[in-house]
N, C-alpha and C positions, 0 to 999 in steps of 0.2 A: 632400744632405749635412747639412743643418741638423738632421735628426732624430737624429743620433748625436752626443752631446755629451761622453761621457767619454773621457779619454785612456787608451789601452791600452798597458801596459808589458810585456806578455808577450813572452818571448824567442821569436821567430818566424822560421823559415827559409822559403825559397821554396816548398818542397813543401807546407808548412802554409798558406802564403798562398793557394795554389790551393784547398785544402779550405775555407778561411775564406770565400773569395769565392763558392764554390759554395753554402755555407751561407746567405750573405746573399741569393743569388739565389732560392733555393727555400724558405728559411725553416726549415731543419732546426734543432731545438734542439741545444745543445751542453752536454756534461756540465759541471756546476758553474756554468753561466751561465743567466740568464733566457733564454727563447726569443728568438731573433734576429728582428728585423723581416723581413718578406717584401716585397721591393721588386718593382715591376712591371718596371723596367728598370735595369740596372747597366751603366755605361760605364767601362771600365778603360783608362787611358792609361799606357803604359810609356815611361819616360824612361831615360837612359843615364848610367852611369859617374860618378856623383857621390855623395859620402858625405852622411850626415845633416847633419854640421856645415857642409858647403859650401852646403847649400840652405836649411835651416831657419834663419830669422833673417837671411838674406842680403838686402842692399839691392838686389841684382840681380834678386830674385824677388818683387816685391811682390804679384803675382797669386797665385802659389803660396802665399805666406804668408797671404794673405787667406782661402784655402781652409782653412788650419789654424785660423784664428780662428772660422770658421763651421762647422767639422766636427770630425773626430777625427784626432789625430796619433798614429801608432804609433811609440813611442820606442825600441823594442828589437827592430828587424827587421833581418835580415841576409841578404845573398846567400850562396849556398852555395859558390861557387867563382869562378874567373876562367878564361877570358874570358866574353864575354856569352852566346854561344849556349847553353851548357849550362844557364845560369840560366833562359833562356826556355823550354827544354825542361822543366825542373823545374816552372816555373810552370804550364805547360799540361798536364803529364801526371804530375807527381810523381816523375819519373825522367828522367835525361839521355838515355835511349835509346841509350847507348853513344857519344854525341857529346861529345867533350871539348875541341874547338877551335872556332874560328870558320869553319873551312872548311865549305862546303856539300857534304855527302856525296851520292854517287850511290846512291840507295836505291829499292827498290820501295815503294809506299805502306805505311806502318806499319799494323799492325792491333791495336796495343796500346791499352789504355784511355786516354782523354784527356778533358779538360774538355768540349770541344765535343760529342763523341759521347755523353758521359754526360748532358749537358743534353738532347740530342735524344732519347735513349732514355727519358728520364723525362717527356717531353711538354713540354719547354721549348724555347727557340729560341736560336740562337747565330749570330754573324757577326763579321767583322773588317774593319776599314778601315785600309789602309796608305797613307800619303802617298807619292806617286810611283810606286805600282804601275802599270805601263803599261796593264793591262787586267784586268778581272775574271778571277780564276782563273789569272793568269800564274804560271809556275813559274821565271821568270828569276832567276838568282842575284843580279844587281845591275842597276840601270838608273838612271842619274843618281845621285841621293842615296838611292834605295831599295835596301835589302839584304834578301834573303830570310832571312838568319840571324836576323832579328828577327820573323819570321812563322812560328812553330813549327807551326801548323796545316797548313802546306803539306806537311809530311812525312807527313801522313795523307791527303793529297788523292788521291782516286781518282774519275776521271770515266769509268771503263770501264762497259760494259754490265752487268758483274757485280762491283760494288764489294764489297770485303771487309768483315769486321766492324770496327767502330770507325773506319771511314774517313769522310771528309768530302768533299762535293762542292765543286768550285772556285767555284761560284756564291756561296758564303758568304764569299769573300775579295774585297773590292772596293777600288778606288781611293778615297782619302779625299775626293776632290772629289764623291763620291756620298753622303757623310754628310749627313743632313738638317740643315736650318737653321731650321726653324720648329716650332711646337708640334705641328702635325699630323704632321710627320715624326718628331719625337721620340717621339710616342705610338705610332708604328708600328715603332720599333726592337725588336730581339729582346730576350729576357730578359737576355742578356749580350752585350755588344759590346766587342771590343778595338779600341783606336785606337793606331796605331803612327806617330808622327811620323817624318819622314825624318832623315838624318844631320846635317842643318843645324839642325833644330828639336827635336832630342831631347837636346841637351847633349853629343852625342858629338863633333862637329867644330866647333861654334861655341860661343857663350857661354851662360851661364846666362840672361842677359837675353833673348837671342834665343828660347830655348825658352819662357821665361815669357811673352814677347809673343805667341808663336804660340798657346800654350795659352789665353791670355786672348781672343785674336781668334777662335779657332775652337771653344772649348768653353764659354765663359762663358754663352752663350745656353742651351745644354743644362743647364748647372749651375743656372742660375736657374729654368728650367722644372722640373728634377728636384726642387728643394726644395719645390715646391708640388704635385707630382704623384707622390708615393710612389716616387721613383726616386733613383738614387745615382750620383755621380761618384767614382771612385777614381783616384788618381795614385800610381804606384809606380815604383821604379827597379830596374834589373837587377843592379847591382853598384856598389861604390864606385870610387874613383879609384886603386886598388891601393896606397894609402898608409896604410891603416888595417886595421881588423878586419872589413871588408866590411859595416859598419853602414850601412843605407840608409834614406832617407825612405819612408814610406808614409802617404798622406793619404786 
């Protein structure tokens, strides 16, 4: 994160965030901007249901605010809608795929374009780690504090013998306890990795402080390594707390 110093104030919605993250991962130039840096590894942590003003400057979030001091804070970023799941779909595919609620739909694997498939098609790599996922590739709607609605790639999951276009194998979605913890492991991460904390540690069902503590305990080693190894940590929120204009933090 230390390699990005300027504060970005562009009005940015969820679909544009996905494009922006892809650009950082592969180094595509953007119109009107200097060519973006090309990182070897990008880890994206998605938090829940808090507005910009609730998190930025909060005494409950010392670690998150330390990331602001050492990185870049996007000051004009917005979720597209409520509730959570459509925002996750927008982040991963640029469209809600017809999903407008938090209910987990019964669908065949989607074959529409998405972030993960686009990375793979262009010679890059992708994976996701979800805290509480009972096993790699699980399609369970909920288990303990894990919820599938925060794992949008599962709607493109196809482990059949004849997977469709733009689908993803279940092997790319793993429990968070398999996330690496040392330099050798960090160096083996995919080009882009999503990390999804569970409902206790993502600010959904517990405090800002609990999520901040979890992030510090579980991602600070990667963050420190990334700063010295051409890699990036991003922390984003899905939506605000329904009490404002859906302005969210993005670090």
